[in-house]
VEXVEXTOR-536533 format. One line per 8 residues: number of its first residue (from 0); their letters; for each residue x, y negated, z negated of N, C-alpha, C, O. Coordinates in Angstrom, 3 decimals. Atoms other than C-alpha are relative to their C-alpha. Layout:
BEGIN
NUM	A	X/Y/Z/X/Y/Z/X/Y/Z/X/Y/Z; ... .
END
This chain:
BEGIN
0	XXXXXXXX	0.634/1.139/-0.671/29.572/10.304/0.484/-0.969/-0.680/-0.966/-1.693/-0.006/-1.699; 0.883/0.754/0.884/27.705/7.540/-1.367/-1.453/0.174/0.425/-1.738/0.331/1.612; 1.421/-0.128/-0.344/23.904/7.817/-1.567/-0.447/-1.136/0.922/0.029/-2.265/0.798; 0.545/1.026/-0.896/22.017/5.952/1.154/-0.827/-0.984/-0.810/-1.640/-0.586/-1.643; 0.707/1.061/0.725/20.693/2.625/-0.134/-1.319/-0.297/0.721/-1.345/-0.542/1.927; 1.329/0.200/-0.575/16.973/2.155/0.406/-0.685/-1.167/-0.697/-0.833/-1.170/-1.920; 0.693/1.155/0.559/15.179/-1.154/-0.069/-1.479/0.326/-0.183/-2.153/0.755/0.754; 1.405/-0.225/0.329/11.803/-0.811/-1.795/-0.677/-1.359/-0.116/-0.288/-2.183/-0.944 .
8	XXXXXXXX	0.587/1.344/-0.098/9.523/-3.747/-0.982/-1.388/-0.117/-0.618/-1.922/-1.224/-0.700; 1.365/0.055/0.524/6.165/-2.809/-2.564/-0.029/-0.680/-1.371/1.014/-0.866/-1.997; 0.134/0.676/1.281/4.822/-4.528/-5.671/0.118/0.977/-1.159/-0.009/2.188/-0.979; 0.024/-0.811/1.211/5.162/-3.277/-9.231/-1.447/0.227/-0.445/-2.310/-0.602/-0.156; -0.939/-1.010/0.497/4.370/-0.932/-10.871/0.362/1.072/1.023/1.183/1.946/0.745; -0.272/-1.018/-1.003/4.393/1.093/-7.665/1.448/0.053/0.439/1.957/1.127/0.758; -1.389/0.041/-0.468/7.910/-0.045/-6.737/0.906/0.876/-0.863/1.751/1.605/-0.344; -0.829/-0.807/0.898/9.467/1.565/-9.800/-0.310/1.482/0.139/0.580/2.324/0.018 .
16	XXXXXXXX	0.386/-1.401/-0.214/7.506/4.763/-9.192/0.663/0.539/1.267/1.167/1.662/1.286; -0.662/-0.398/-1.241/8.825/4.890/-5.632/1.499/0.175/-0.216/2.103/1.106/0.316; -1.434/-0.084/0.275/12.355/4.255/-6.904/0.356/1.333/-0.658/1.380/1.933/-0.332; -0.262/-1.277/0.663/12.137/7.323/-9.141/-0.075/1.158/0.989/0.718/2.096/0.906; 0.104/-1.052/-1.012/11.019/9.475/-6.212/1.227/-0.015/0.915/1.727/1.039/1.309; -1.197/0.098/-0.843/13.919/8.166/-4.121/1.224/0.564/-0.716/2.025/1.273/-0.107; -1.135/-0.528/0.767/16.428/8.951/-6.879/-0.015/1.523/-0.016/1.024/2.169/0.123; 0.123/-1.459/0.038/15.089/12.499/-7.105/0.399/0.638/1.323/0.794/1.803/1.366 .
24	XXXXXXXX	-0.370/-0.498/-1.331/15.753/12.865/-3.371/1.451/-0.308/0.363/1.911/0.036/1.452; -1.414/0.271/-0.233/19.336/11.636/-3.692/0.312/-1.351/0.608/1.444/-1.589/1.027; -0.227/1.350/-0.530/18.903/8.053/-2.496/0.363/-0.972/-1.124/0.203/-0.672/-2.308; -0.236/1.101/0.938/19.987/4.824/-4.158/-1.032/-1.093/0.270/-0.867/-1.862/1.217; 1.028/1.010/-0.261/16.869/2.631/-4.432/0.438/-1.391/-0.425/1.145/-1.563/-1.418; -0.172/1.415/0.348/17.048/-1.158/-4.438/-1.397/-0.593/-0.045/-2.045/-0.742/0.991; 1.380/0.465/0.170/13.810/-2.551/-5.831/-0.062/-1.522/0.072/0.431/-2.219/-0.815; 0.188/1.441/-0.187/12.952/-6.013/-4.512/-1.378/-0.236/0.617/-1.492/-0.386/1.834 .
32	XXXXXXXX	1.357/0.201/-0.523/9.166/-6.484/-4.201/-0.108/-1.296/0.810/0.481/-2.319/0.461; 0.204/1.176/-0.849/8.086/-8.880/-1.455/-1.240/-0.790/-0.396/-1.457/-1.895/0.102; 1.175/0.722/0.480/4.856/-9.833/-3.222/-0.368/0.502/-1.387/0.042/1.584/-1.808; 0.492/-0.363/1.325/3.217/-9.776/-6.630/-1.520/0.014/0.020/-2.147/-0.712/0.791; 1.449/-0.108/0.080/-0.334/-8.827/-7.540/-0.541/-1.052/-0.960/-0.153/-1.103/-2.127; 0.624/1.053/0.817/-2.398/-11.768/-8.811/-1.515/0.189/0.018/-2.107/0.250/1.096; 1.464/-0.132/0.018/-6.021/-11.351/-9.980/-0.672/-1.263/0.509/-0.134/-2.360/0.363; 0.815/1.143/-0.413/-8.682/-13.606/-8.462/-1.329/0.087/-0.737/-1.762/1.175/-1.118 .
40	XXXXXXXX	1.285/0.023/0.692/-11.937/-14.676/-10.091/-1.012/0.834/0.776/-1.147/0.690/1.991; 0.935/-0.895/-0.683/-14.591/-12.078/-9.340/-1.238/0.222/-0.857/-1.145/0.376/-2.074; 1.259/-0.340/0.641/-18.239/-11.502/-10.192/-0.466/1.323/0.602/-0.774/1.393/1.792; 0.293/-1.331/-0.501/-19.048/-7.815/-9.898/-1.491/0.306/-0.086/-2.085/0.153/-1.153; 1.419/-0.356/0.015/-22.572/-6.724/-8.902/-0.210/1.395/-0.589/0.752/2.116/-0.857; 0.303/-1.362/0.423/-24.335/-3.598/-10.110/0.413/0.977/1.106/0.350/0.650/2.292; -0.398/-1.010/-0.985/-23.106/-0.425/-8.419/-0.372/1.386/-0.511/-0.416/1.642/-1.714; 0.216/-1.410/0.311/-23.958/3.250/-8.286/1.276/0.808/0.191/1.451/1.863/-0.419 .
48	XXXXXXXX	-1.264/-0.680/-0.277/-20.529/4.233/-6.965/1.048/-1.034/0.361/0.729/-2.164/0.731; -1.130/0.886/-0.265/-17.105/2.715/-6.452/0.881/0.575/1.093/0.959/1.790/1.276; -1.003/-0.415/-0.981/-14.553/2.804/-3.648/1.259/-0.828/-0.206/1.201/-2.036/-0.436; -1.291/0.676/0.126/-10.872/1.973/-3.892/0.907/0.414/1.151/0.969/1.587/1.520; -0.939/-0.276/-1.082/-8.329/1.686/-1.099/1.447/-0.266/-0.411/2.345/-0.243/0.430; -1.364/0.167/0.505/-5.293/1.002/-3.296/0.022/0.236/-1.496/-0.979/0.049/-2.187; -0.164/-0.179/1.441/-3.942/1.834/-6.723/-0.120/-1.340/-0.724/-0.637/-1.405/-1.839; 0.130/1.324/0.620/-3.712/-1.898/-7.428/-1.460/-0.393/-0.154/-1.835/-1.032/-1.137 .
56	XXXXXXXX	1.430/0.274/0.110/-7.430/-2.182/-6.717/-0.602/0.667/-1.223/-1.427/0.079/-1.922; 0.475/-0.723/1.191/-8.086/0.444/-9.385/0.442/-0.726/-1.260/-0.368/-0.966/-2.154; -0.547/0.595/1.220/-5.826/-1.226/-11.942/-0.669/-1.325/-0.331/-0.988/-1.591/-1.490; 0.616/1.303/0.253/-7.322/-4.681/-11.516/-1.463/0.174/-0.400/-1.933/-0.484/-1.328; 1.399/-0.245/0.352/-10.903/-3.384/-11.577/-0.119/0.496/-1.437/-1.015/0.078/-2.171; 0.067/-0.588/1.339/-10.192/-1.415/-14.748/0.113/-1.060/-1.097/-0.391/-0.861/-2.202; -0.104/1.092/0.968/-9.324/-4.680/-16.518/-1.254/-0.869/-0.027/-1.512/-1.570/-1.005; 1.189/0.845/-0.116/-12.547/-6.340/-15.339/-1.269/0.686/-0.486/-2.214/0.018/-0.907 .
64	XXXXXXXX	1.232/-0.731/0.267/-15.074/-3.606/-16.038/0.328/1.291/-0.747/1.222/2.039/-0.351; -0.282/-1.172/0.824/-15.192/-0.892/-18.684/-0.780/1.239/0.376/-0.565/2.296/-0.217; 0.818/-1.154/-0.368/-17.679/1.409/-16.986/0.835/1.047/0.733/1.557/0.726/1.676; -0.790/-1.075/-0.606/-16.161/4.788/-16.090/-0.865/1.184/0.438/-0.339/2.212/0.864; 0.881/-1.128/-0.285/-19.224/6.961/-15.470/-0.375/0.138/1.476/-0.823/1.205/1.895; 0.402/-0.043/-1.404/-19.828/6.094/-11.803/0.956/0.869/0.815/2.146/0.937/0.509; -0.900/-0.745/-0.896/-18.488/8.374/-9.052/0.906/-0.962/0.767/0.507/-2.070/1.126; -1.014/0.834/-0.644/-15.353/7.029/-7.403/0.523/0.714/1.246/0.818/1.909/1.222 .
72	XXXXXXXX	-0.550/-0.511/-1.254/-14.175/7.491/-3.815/1.292/-0.755/0.297/1.314/-1.986/0.296; -1.312/0.615/-0.208/-10.497/6.866/-3.057/0.570/0.389/1.358/0.264/1.450/1.902; -0.530/-0.215/-1.341/-8.566/6.589/0.170/1.033/1.118/0.045/1.117/1.840/1.037; -1.064/-0.996/-0.024/-5.678/8.855/-0.832/0.421/0.444/-1.386/-0.183/0.073/-2.392; -0.412/-0.660/1.239/-3.776/10.775/-3.485/0.460/-0.986/-1.072/0.102/-0.839/-2.240; -0.517/0.924/1.017/-2.008/7.859/-5.187/-1.117/-0.834/-0.606/-1.115/-1.083/-1.812; 1.139/0.757/0.513/-5.208/5.836/-5.499/-0.853/0.887/-0.908/-1.347/0.436/-1.941; 0.746/-0.956/0.815/-6.972/8.929/-6.832/0.668/0.190/-1.359/-0.005/0.216/-2.388 .
80	XXXXXXXX	-0.743/-0.151/1.250/-4.250/9.401/-9.440/-0.186/-1.225/-0.899/-0.369/-1.094/-2.109; 0.187/1.223/0.784/-4.576/5.768/-10.522/-1.401/-0.053/-0.595/-1.574/-0.505/-1.727; 1.372/0.003/0.508/-8.356/6.172/-10.872/-0.142/0.937/-1.195/-0.794/0.598/-2.183; 0.069/-0.944/1.122/-7.968/9.203/-13.098/0.763/-0.534/-1.208/0.328/-0.365/-2.347; -0.761/0.604/1.100/-5.306/7.420/-15.156/-0.804/-1.097/-0.682/-0.647/-1.332/-1.880; 0.821/1.080/0.551/-7.803/4.562/-15.620/-1.202/0.527/-0.775/-1.909/-0.256/-1.409; 1.076/-0.583/0.782/-10.330/6.974/-17.142/-1.209/0.476/0.773/-2.176/0.947/0.174; 1.116/-0.501/-0.809/-12.622/7.837/-14.227/0.097/1.529/0.091/1.178/2.079/0.300 .
88	XXXXXXXX	0.016/-1.462/-0.020/-13.671/11.495/-14.274/-0.458/0.565/1.340/0.056/1.583/1.802; 0.570/-0.481/-1.266/-15.671/11.871/-11.049/0.683/-0.735/1.150/0.197/-1.769/1.608; -0.824/0.663/-1.022/-13.048/11.005/-8.418/0.205/0.939/1.180/0.583/2.097/1.006; -0.180/-0.773/-1.223/-12.916/12.206/-4.810/0.913/-0.754/0.947/0.759/-1.961/1.132; -0.960/0.621/-0.920/-10.093/11.532/-2.341/-0.321/0.353/1.447/-0.679/1.488/1.763; 0.164/-0.238/-1.441/-10.442/11.127/1.420/1.270/0.556/0.627/1.237/1.112/1.725; -1.298/-0.465/-0.509/-6.743/11.995/1.846/0.244/-0.476/1.426/0.672/0.294/2.286; -0.178/0.528/-1.353/-6.599/9.709/4.867/0.019/-1.513/0.009/0.644/-2.144/-0.842 .
96	XXXXXXXX	0.050/1.450/-0.132/-7.327/6.165/5.987/-1.411/-0.498/-0.323/-2.246/0.255/-0.824; 1.297/0.587/0.324/-10.288/3.796/5.635/-1.128/0.673/0.785/-2.226/0.858/0.259; 1.037/-0.680/-0.793/-12.186/5.512/8.460/-0.358/1.342/-0.631/-1.530/1.718/-0.676; 0.263/-1.279/0.671/-11.797/8.853/6.670/-0.784/-0.220/-1.284/-1.674/0.561/-1.620; 0.711/0.316/1.237/-12.956/7.245/3.431/-1.461/-0.341/0.285/-2.354/0.096/-0.440; 1.378/0.344/-0.371/-16.037/5.790/5.129/-0.795/1.257/0.338/-1.954/1.387/-0.054; 0.681/-1.245/-0.340/-16.893/9.210/6.532/-0.309/0.839/-1.219/-1.378/1.442/-1.311; 0.215/-0.745/1.245/-16.478/10.835/3.124/-1.176/-0.572/-0.784/-2.045/0.165/-1.249 .
104	XXXXXXXX	1.067/0.643/0.773/-18.735/8.292/1.426/-1.350/0.204/0.674/-2.339/0.513/0.009; 1.257/-0.167/-0.726/-21.385/8.492/4.137/-0.555/1.412/-0.158/-1.769/1.616/-0.156; 0.436/-1.379/0.145/-21.472/12.258/3.698/-0.363/0.399/-1.414/-1.093/1.369/-1.617; 0.206/-0.389/1.388/-21.532/12.297/-0.101/-0.968/-0.902/-0.763/-1.668/-0.435/-1.660; 0.785/0.955/0.788/-23.331/9.167/-1.309/-1.483/0.081/0.374/-1.814/0.053/1.560; 1.438/0.007/-0.308/-27.147/9.339/-1.609/-0.386/-1.241/0.805/0.180/-2.311/0.579; 0.321/1.084/-0.932/-28.795/7.129/1.054/-0.329/-1.342/-0.651/0.034/-2.384/-0.106; 0.414/1.257/0.613/-30.214/4.525/-1.358/0.952/-0.491/-1.092/0.668/-1.488/-1.756 .
112	XXXXXXXX	-0.959/0.398/1.027/-27.197/4.318/-3.663/0.823/-1.197/0.466/1.123/-1.327/1.652; -0.808/1.183/-0.323/-25.208/1.073/-3.804/1.461/0.270/-0.322/1.791/0.808/-1.380; -1.429/-0.223/0.163/-21.447/1.184/-3.357/0.734/-1.328/-0.092/0.459/-2.255/0.671; -0.847/1.185/0.161/-18.941/-1.413/-4.538/1.439/0.362/0.331/2.009/1.287/-0.250; -1.420/-0.134/-0.332/-15.498/-1.659/-2.930/0.689/-1.249/-0.508/0.310/-2.357/-0.129; -0.759/1.151/0.473/-13.038/-3.905/-4.766/1.472/0.194/0.347/1.954/1.319/0.476; -1.418/-0.103/-0.319/-9.441/-4.739/-3.952/0.583/-1.304/0.503/0.130/-2.388/0.138; -0.744/1.136/-0.541/-7.109/-7.056/-2.068/-0.918/-0.912/0.813/-1.716/-0.434/1.618 .
120	XXXXXXXX	0.824/0.938/-0.764/-8.739/-10.208/-0.699/0.288/0.071/1.498/-0.519/-0.388/2.306; -0.327/-0.200/-1.412/-6.972/-9.361/2.589/-0.231/1.453/0.411/0.402/1.948/1.343; 0.243/-1.424/-0.247/-8.343/-5.815/2.556/-0.277/0.261/1.468/-1.061/-0.442/2.105; 0.137/-0.345/-1.412/-8.084/-4.161/5.973/-0.925/1.202/0.164/-1.100/1.997/-0.759; 0.809/-1.165/-0.302/-10.399/-1.677/7.608/-1.485/-0.197/-0.159/-2.265/0.578/0.394; 1.413/0.340/0.162/-13.729/-3.248/6.533/-0.842/1.222/-0.353/-1.753/1.605/0.381; 0.736/-1.174/0.453/-14.982/-0.256/4.596/-1.480/-0.305/-0.194/-2.336/0.436/0.289; 1.402/0.348/0.255/-18.168/-1.991/3.445/-0.742/-0.244/1.313/-1.903/0.141/1.450 .
128	XXXXXXXX	0.630/0.266/-1.289/-18.877/-3.138/7.011/-0.332/1.281/0.740/-1.404/1.400/1.333; 0.251/-1.273/-0.663/-18.538/0.383/8.383/-1.185/0.725/-0.634/-2.013/1.308/0.065; 1.087/-0.692/0.685/-20.881/1.759/5.730/-1.337/-0.710/0.223/-2.371/-0.065/0.399; 1.231/0.756/-0.253/-23.416/-1.037/6.196/-0.529/0.293/1.401/-1.734/0.454/1.598; 0.400/-0.311/-1.380/-23.436/-0.367/9.943/-0.609/1.395/0.103/-1.409/1.668/0.997; 0.533/-1.359/0.005/-24.187/3.277/9.106/-1.280/0.104/-0.836/-1.789/1.200/-1.071; 1.257/0.007/0.726/-27.241/2.212/7.095/0.121/0.156/-1.495/-0.881/0.397/-2.168; -0.201/-0.115/1.442/-25.700/2.349/3.606/0.076/-1.378/-0.649/0.348/-2.381/0.012 .
136	XXXXXXXX	-0.093/1.249/0.762/-25.774/-0.303/0.899/1.403/-0.087/-0.593/1.734/0.640/-1.530; -1.388/0.107/0.438/-22.165/-1.386/0.414/0.430/-1.461/0.039/0.023/-2.221/0.919; -0.494/1.369/0.068/-20.413/-4.594/-0.582/1.465/0.027/-0.428/1.887/0.889/-1.199; -1.407/0.159/0.403/-16.774/-5.688/-0.897/0.155/-1.260/-0.830/-0.334/-2.323/-0.450; -0.293/1.146/0.857/-15.644/-7.979/-3.720/1.514/-0.045/-0.217/2.072/0.889/-0.792; -1.443/0.093/0.237/-12.011/-9.180/-3.729/0.293/-0.249/-1.471/-0.370/-1.064/-2.114; -0.371/0.157/1.406/-10.355/-8.886/-7.135/1.460/-0.405/-0.196/1.858/-0.767/-1.302; -1.397/0.428/0.139/-6.694/-9.660/-6.395/0.542/-0.453/1.343/-0.043/-0.194/2.394 .
144	XXXXXXXX	-0.722/0.385/-1.216/-4.305/-11.174/-3.900/1.449/0.456/-0.121/1.976/0.618/-1.221; -1.414/-0.352/-0.051/-0.813/-10.163/-2.820/0.777/-1.273/0.310/0.886/-1.671/1.470; -0.686/1.283/-0.151/1.193/-13.364/-3.403/1.455/0.225/0.400/2.183/0.907/-0.321; -1.374/-0.243/-0.453/4.467/-13.447/-1.428/1.029/-0.661/-0.910/0.751/-1.677/-1.548; -1.092/0.596/0.769/7.769/-14.118/-3.158/0.423/-1.298/0.675/0.226/-1.482/1.876; -0.439/1.288/-0.554/9.209/-17.591/-2.711/1.313/0.122/0.761/1.610/-0.693/1.636; -1.270/-0.216/-0.703/12.576/-16.231/-1.583/0.352/1.486/-0.079/-0.123/2.174/-0.983; -0.363/-1.417/0.028/14.100/-12.822/-0.780/0.855/0.342/-1.211/1.536/-0.521/-1.765 .
152	XXXXXXXX	-0.866/-0.465/1.072/15.781/-10.755/-3.468/1.459/0.011/0.435/1.756/-0.207/1.610; -1.438/0.096/-0.310/19.604/-10.584/-3.672/0.458/0.889/1.156/1.166/0.424/2.050; -0.463/-0.908/-1.067/20.130/-7.524/-1.460/-0.586/-0.396/1.351/0.123/-0.407/2.358; 0.617/0.394/-1.268/17.637/-8.637/1.184/0.601/-1.304/0.504/0.787/-1.467/1.710; -0.614/1.264/-0.411/19.160/-12.140/1.197/1.340/0.249/0.680/1.645/-0.363/1.703; -1.301/-0.337/-0.601/22.601/-10.655/1.907/-0.200/0.634/1.371/0.504/0.305/2.326; 0.278/-0.684/-1.264/21.154/-8.422/4.633/-0.456/-0.990/1.066/-0.077/-0.870/2.231; 0.496/0.990/-0.949/19.399/-11.366/6.257/1.097/-0.958/0.452/0.953/-1.632/1.472 .
160	XXXXXXXX	-1.148/0.821/-0.411/22.747/-13.208/6.360/0.914/0.766/0.966/1.909/0.221/1.445; -0.790/-0.771/-0.958/24.115/-10.424/8.564/0.946/0.996/-0.614/1.701/1.645/0.110; -0.875/-0.950/0.684/25.923/-8.330/5.925/-0.839/1.183/-0.475/-1.648/1.016/-1.388; 0.843/-1.135/0.367/24.400/-4.838/5.658/0.043/0.279/-1.506/1.111/0.490/-2.079; 0.099/-0.222/1.441/23.164/-4.340/2.081/-0.765/1.273/-0.328/-0.829/1.679/-1.488; 0.730/-1.253/0.184/21.090/-1.184/2.580/-0.099/0.696/1.348/0.096/0.086/2.400; 0.082/-0.782/-1.238/20.603/1.581/5.111/-1.394/-0.010/0.623/-1.527/0.114/1.840; 1.369/0.003/-0.521/16.809/1.423/5.438/-0.918/-0.708/-0.987/-0.578/-0.905/-2.153 .
168	XXXXXXXX	1.002/0.658/0.834/13.724/-0.317/4.116/-1.308/0.778/0.090/-1.722/1.198/1.171; 1.316/-0.621/0.041/10.458/1.266/3.019/-1.066/-1.084/0.041/-0.997/-2.057/-0.710; 1.095/0.963/-0.114/7.310/-0.614/4.049/-1.309/0.739/-0.269/-1.708/1.617/0.495; 1.206/-0.701/0.444/4.139/0.459/2.248/-1.302/-0.629/0.489/-2.371/-0.043/0.316; 1.251/0.676/-0.366/1.658/-2.023/3.707/0.227/-1.004/1.115/1.345/-1.485/1.301; -0.106/1.075/-0.997/0.929/-4.426/6.571/0.363/-1.337/-0.638/1.069/-2.146/-0.037; -0.310/1.255/0.684/1.112/-7.248/4.017/1.496/-0.129/-0.251/2.092/-1.170/0.027; -1.442/0.027/0.220/4.657/-6.338/3.017/0.769/-0.162/1.299/1.775/-0.870/1.348 .
176	XXXXXXXX	-0.662/0.114/-1.299/5.614/-5.955/6.672/-0.054/-1.420/0.525/0.929/-1.916/1.076; 0.145/1.374/-0.498/4.274/-9.411/7.530/0.935/-0.955/-0.743/1.524/-1.852/-0.140; -0.905/0.857/0.782/6.245/-11.024/4.700/1.445/0.231/0.422/2.206/-0.719/0.607; -1.363/-0.318/-0.422/9.426/-9.202/5.695/0.287/-0.551/1.391/1.379/-1.061/1.642; -0.181/0.536/-1.344/8.926/-10.190/9.332/0.196/-1.514/-0.031/1.011/-2.051/0.719; -0.156/1.447/0.126/8.537/-13.833/8.314/1.389/-0.378/-0.489/1.982/-1.340/-0.001; -1.350/0.268/0.505/11.797/-13.724/6.358/1.043/0.290/1.072/2.010/-0.459/1.216; -0.951/-0.346/-1.064/13.603/-12.006/9.248/-0.017/-1.039/1.115/1.021/-1.359/1.693 .
184	XXXXXXXX	0.116/0.980/-1.081/12.279/-14.549/11.740/0.733/-1.303/-0.326/1.193/-2.005/0.574; -0.654/1.249/0.402/13.772/-17.417/9.723/1.499/0.166/-0.229/2.201/-0.812/-0.488; -1.431/-0.248/0.195/17.192/-15.772/9.394/0.728/-0.120/1.335/0.232/0.383/2.344; -0.701/0.218/-1.264/19.783/-16.762/12.027/0.532/1.280/0.645/0.433/1.448/1.861; -0.588/-1.215/-0.575/21.471/-13.355/12.433/-0.056/1.127/-1.028/0.982/1.521/-1.561; 0.098/-1.068/1.005/20.128/-10.634/10.113/0.657/1.285/0.468/0.762/1.546/1.667; -0.508/-1.326/-0.337/21.736/-7.219/9.948/-1.171/0.847/0.501/-2.330/0.544/0.218; 1.056/-0.833/-0.553/19.818/-4.484/11.743/-0.866/0.642/-1.072/-0.388/0.965/-2.159 .
192	XXXXXXXX	0.944/-0.603/0.934/16.742/-3.059/10.052/-0.444/1.368/0.497/-0.980/1.493/1.598; 0.623/-1.304/-0.217/15.898/0.625/9.957/-1.200/0.046/-0.926/-1.055/-0.075/-2.143; 1.250/0.133/0.747/12.264/0.714/8.853/-0.755/1.319/-0.030/-0.997/1.925/1.014; 0.935/-1.105/0.159/10.203/3.582/7.475/-1.315/-0.617/-0.452/-1.391/-1.192/-1.537; 1.279/0.658/0.258/6.570/2.423/7.593/-1.093/1.024/-0.268/-1.087/2.120/0.293; 1.043/-0.927/0.423/3.506/4.005/6.045/-1.099/0.185/1.045/-1.864/1.146/0.971; 1.045/-0.076/-1.026/1.278/3.363/9.080/0.412/-0.829/1.208/1.317/-1.656/1.099; -0.283/0.858/-1.154/1.334/1.877/12.590/-0.241/-1.478/-0.302/0.503/-2.338/0.169 .
200	XXXXXXXX	0.283/1.393/0.340/-0.233/-1.293/11.158/1.120/-0.604/-0.843/1.411/-1.794/-0.730; -1.118/0.485/0.816/2.632/-1.566/8.656/1.281/-0.127/0.807/2.192/-0.853/0.409; -1.184/0.099/-0.856/5.179/-1.103/11.437/-0.091/-1.162/0.980/0.929/-1.737/1.359; 0.199/0.951/-1.095/3.669/-3.564/13.925/0.711/-1.341/-0.181/1.347/-1.803/0.767; -0.648/1.314/0.110/4.955/-6.879/12.452/1.518/0.042/0.127/2.148/-0.993/0.343; -1.455/-0.096/0.027/8.531/-5.537/12.420/0.606/0.521/1.298/1.817/0.729/1.380; -0.503/-0.579/-1.251/8.810/-4.228/15.977/1.051/-0.874/0.666/1.957/-0.362/1.322; -0.962/0.910/-0.637/10.710/-7.327/17.117/1.330/-0.069/-0.747/2.329/-0.539/-0.202 .
208	XXXXXXXX	-1.189/0.166/0.840/13.239/-7.090/14.271/0.691/1.318/-0.331/1.870/1.325/-0.687; -0.553/-1.278/0.431/13.763/-3.380/13.623/0.900/0.621/1.055/0.615/0.562/2.251; -0.862/-0.791/-0.859/16.610/-1.376/15.075/-0.697/1.314/0.331/-0.767/1.733/1.487; 0.737/-1.251/-0.137/14.670/1.816/14.503/-1.190/-0.021/-0.953/-1.117/-0.593/-2.041; 1.186/-0.109/0.856/11.206/2.528/13.111/-0.457/1.454/-0.010/-0.586/2.084/1.040; 0.633/-1.304/0.166/9.874/5.802/11.747/-1.313/-0.232/-0.735/-1.347/-0.936/-1.745; 1.325/0.214/0.575/6.158/5.945/10.938/-0.495/1.295/-0.638/-0.378/2.373/-0.055; 0.512/-1.158/0.731/4.604/8.276/8.379/-1.111/0.681/0.800/-1.916/0.015/1.450 .
216	XXXXXXXX	1.019/-0.752/-0.723/2.440/11.028/9.846/-1.382/-0.164/-0.610/-2.392/0.012/0.071; 1.247/0.292/0.710/-0.236/10.234/7.239/0.263/-1.209/-0.896/1.404/-1.435/-1.300; -0.219/1.220/0.785/-0.786/7.030/5.241/0.139/0.267/-1.502/-0.681/-0.183/-2.302; -0.286/-0.245/1.413/0.694/8.283/1.958/1.509/0.018/-0.208/2.276/0.117/0.750; -1.422/0.157/0.258/4.042/8.048/0.241/0.802/1.268/0.288/1.963/1.180/0.687; -0.718/-1.231/-0.325/4.975/11.701/0.663/0.382/0.022/1.475/1.518/0.343/1.824; -0.294/0.053/-1.433/4.699/11.327/4.432/0.969/-1.135/0.323/1.775/-1.015/1.246; -0.924/1.119/-0.209/6.522/7.983/4.217/1.431/0.431/-0.301/2.348/0.094/0.448 .
224	XXXXXXXX	-1.341/-0.471/0.338/9.492/9.618/2.502/0.492/1.037/1.006/1.692/1.136/1.263; -0.383/-0.919/-1.072/9.450/12.337/5.142/0.457/-0.781/1.230/1.406/-0.385/1.907; -0.415/0.853/-1.127/9.645/9.597/7.782/1.385/-0.579/-0.247/2.208/-0.655/0.665; -1.331/0.507/0.353/12.613/8.106/5.953/1.063/1.059/0.262/2.154/0.748/0.740; -0.947/-1.094/-0.173/14.304/11.500/6.076/0.358/0.279/1.453/1.322/0.995/1.726; -0.297/-0.235/-1.420/14.196/11.459/9.882/1.131/-0.891/0.530/1.606/-0.683/1.646; -1.110/0.849/-0.450/16.866/8.740/10.079/1.300/0.776/-0.021/1.541/1.566/-0.934; -1.239/-0.773/-0.151/20.236/10.073/11.200/1.048/-0.361/-1.031/1.996/0.402/-1.217 .
232	XXX	-1.027/0.342/0.979/22.183/8.222/8.501/0.010/0.978/-1.175/0.933/0.975/-1.988; 0.073/-0.947/1.109/21.072/10.993/6.137/0.676/1.328/0.346/0.759/2.219/-0.500; -0.616/-1.270/-0.400/22.837/13.727/8.097/1.449/0.071/-0.474/2.130/1.067/-0.230 .
END
């Protein structure tokens, strides 16, 4: 039997990393990012500590600022790995979502220390707001945007015309889900979508278009791939 074809919609370089993990599991990945990462002009204030909620946030910040001595708090394992790859030594992972990250920071950061969160201009979860409400000094500065593609990639275009081009699609973010939902809404008769989503928020925009949705038990790629494995086409 031919390997199941899985559409990977996240941006690079993460898309290629996901493709390698899919190959190792016996799938046939089709890499067609739905958006690209574009830096935005940013003026960074002084900080005692940093917070990142995405690997892209780490990568963009690392190009803007050379300081690596501050403690870093990350939302999950992949972001933590990106921070260490960027040269940060003092890195702690919340291994969860933004609420878990806020709780970690509130418990670890000295009361008068200033925290800087940088990342996507559409960042969800309002980490800085949660910390400020808890009496901490925290600020968010956007450093990049997720710019949608102007048109779908070849495989997705075929699928949206009603000809199945893959067995399932991986959705790593609410942003990717919203773009995919917009493309599906404009298609007259798309083929059915089996969606493996990293979180309920990433699944929500696709509920009207998906045949089946499996949601990761935790907001990380390992759990996302486990959700993908729950589809019956793999039996």
